[in-house]
N, C-alpha and C positions, 0 to 999 in steps of 0.2 A: 662186314658180314663174315660168318664163319666159313672156313674152307670146306669143300665137299668131303664127306666121309665115305669110307668103304661101305657098300650096301649090305655087308654081312651084319646080321643082328648080333648083339652081345650074347655070350653064353649065359644061359639061365643061371641066376645066382651070382654072376660075376659082378665085381665092383667096377662101375663105370664112372670115371671122373667127368665133371662138366667140361665143355669146350672152352669156356671163359666165364669170367664174372661179367654179367650183362649191365646191371644198373643198381643204383640205390634209390630208395624212395624216402623222403622226409616229410613228416606231417608237421603242420605249423598253424599258428593263429596269426602269423605275420606274413601272409602270403606275398604281398607285393614286395616287401623288404627282402624276403628270402629269394624270390625269383631274380630281383635286380642284383643281389649280392652274388649269386652263383653265375649269372650271366657275366658279371664284371670280373670276378676272380678267375673263372675258368676260361674266359673268352668264348663262352658257349653261345649257341644259337638255339632258338626255339623251333622244335619240330612239330609240336602240337600244343595248343592251349585252350582250355575252357576257363576264361578269366575268373579269378577268385577261387577256383576249385582245383584245377590240375594243370601243371605245366611240365612238358617233356623238354629237357635240355640235352644237347649233345655238342661235342667238339671234334668228333671224328666220323667214321663211316657208320657207326651204330645209330639206330633211330632214336635212342635216348640212353644217356649214361646216368643222369640225375633226374628224378621227378620230384616236384614239389606239390604236395597235396594240401589244400587249404581246408582246415577243419576248425571253424570258429569256437567250438565248444570244448576244445582240449584244455586240460589242466596243465599248468606249468610243471616241468620236471624239476624235482629238488636238486640242488647242487650235490655232486658226488653220488648221485643215484646209480644203481647198477644199470648196465646197458652198454651200448656201443661206445668204444673208446674214441676212435677217430676214423676218418676215411682218408686214404692217401692217394695222391696222383703223382705220377712220375713224368718228369720232363726229359726230352731227348738229350739235351746238352746243359752243361753248367751255365753257359751264356743265356739259355732260355730261362733258367731259374732266376738268374740275376736280373734279367730284363723284366720278368714278371714282378719281382720284389720292387723294382724301381717304379714300374707303372702303377702298382697298387699303392705304394707309399705316397705318390702324388695325389691319390684319391683318398688319403687318410685311412687306408686299410693296411695295418701293420701287423706283423707276426708278434705273438706273445712269447714265443720261444724259438730260438734258432740254435741248431746243434749239429755237430758232426757225429753221427751215430757210429761211424766206421763204414758200414755197408752203404750208407747214404749221407748226404748233406740235406738237412730237413728244416723247412720253415713252417711253423705251426700257426694257424689262424683260427679265430672263432667267428662263426656266422651269427646272424642276428638272433638265433635261438640258442646260442652258446654251444652248438655242435662244433667239434674240433676237426679241422681239415689240415692235412699234412701235404705240403708241396715239396717234392723231393727230387734229387737226381742221384742215380747210382754212382758209386765211387769206383767200381771195378768194371772192366770191359766185358767180362764173362761171368756166368753163373759159377763156374769152377773156381775162379778167383774169389768170388764172394763167399762161397762155401768154405774155402780154405781159411779165410779171415774169420768166419763164424766159428770154426773149430779151434783155431789157434789163438786168436787175439780177443775176440768178442767176450769170452767168459771173464777176462780180466777186468772188463768195464762194459757191462751189457747195456749201459745207457748212452754213454758218449761224452763228448766234451763240448760245452757251450761255446757258441760263437757270438761275437758282436757283429750283427748283420752289416752295419755300415762300414765297419773296418774290413770285413770280408769282401764286400763289394768294391771298396777302394783298392784293395790288393789285386782283385780280379782285373780292374781297369788299369792298374799300374803294370800289368803284364806278368805278374807272378805266375810261373808255370802251373798248369792245372794239376799236375802230379803232386806238387807241393800243397796246393790249396785243398786237394781231396784227401791228403794223408791225415789221418786222425792224430792229433798231438798225444804224446805219452802222458802229459800231466793235465790235471783238471778233470772235472766230471760234471755231468748233468745231474747226477745224484738220483737215487731212488725216490727221494722226497719230491723231486720235480715231476716224476711220473704220477705219484700218488695225489698230487694237487693240481694236475692239469685240468 
């Protein structure tokens, strides 16, 4: 839940930012498949469900982070239609991201793209409706370090360098220092075409 705020109201006309991003809601004709997929991928639990119509899923203290709405009459979205690009979830540690990749791979849920963006190491998945989900870990300990990278290095390659997920995981288990694993290589790229065709 959000922390208590000062009781003083905002000044009239002032720009007030939200406290946090609360949740995302996805409409689907594949209700059962979508609920199962998000429960599995996010390790989420159900906080409310009207079977076939609405399911609230959470993985933390919030009452719901993802909601799935079953709407049988929906039309399928065309490939490369305008709209939401992807939803991203951050893990606390690199080990958590690796463990999630390994758990999901055993269930035949594999990323279609793995990349070191620089600010993050990111594994991208597609849900049963072809919505894109990014599971990531931050590469820097502070926002100041991240912002420094975004200013100095990111413009040279604003996409990142592709990773071989299995090789990356092998190196992690071999004890390669995380500072080395997290550092974006100077060569290689994910390419703008990768973003345009995700």
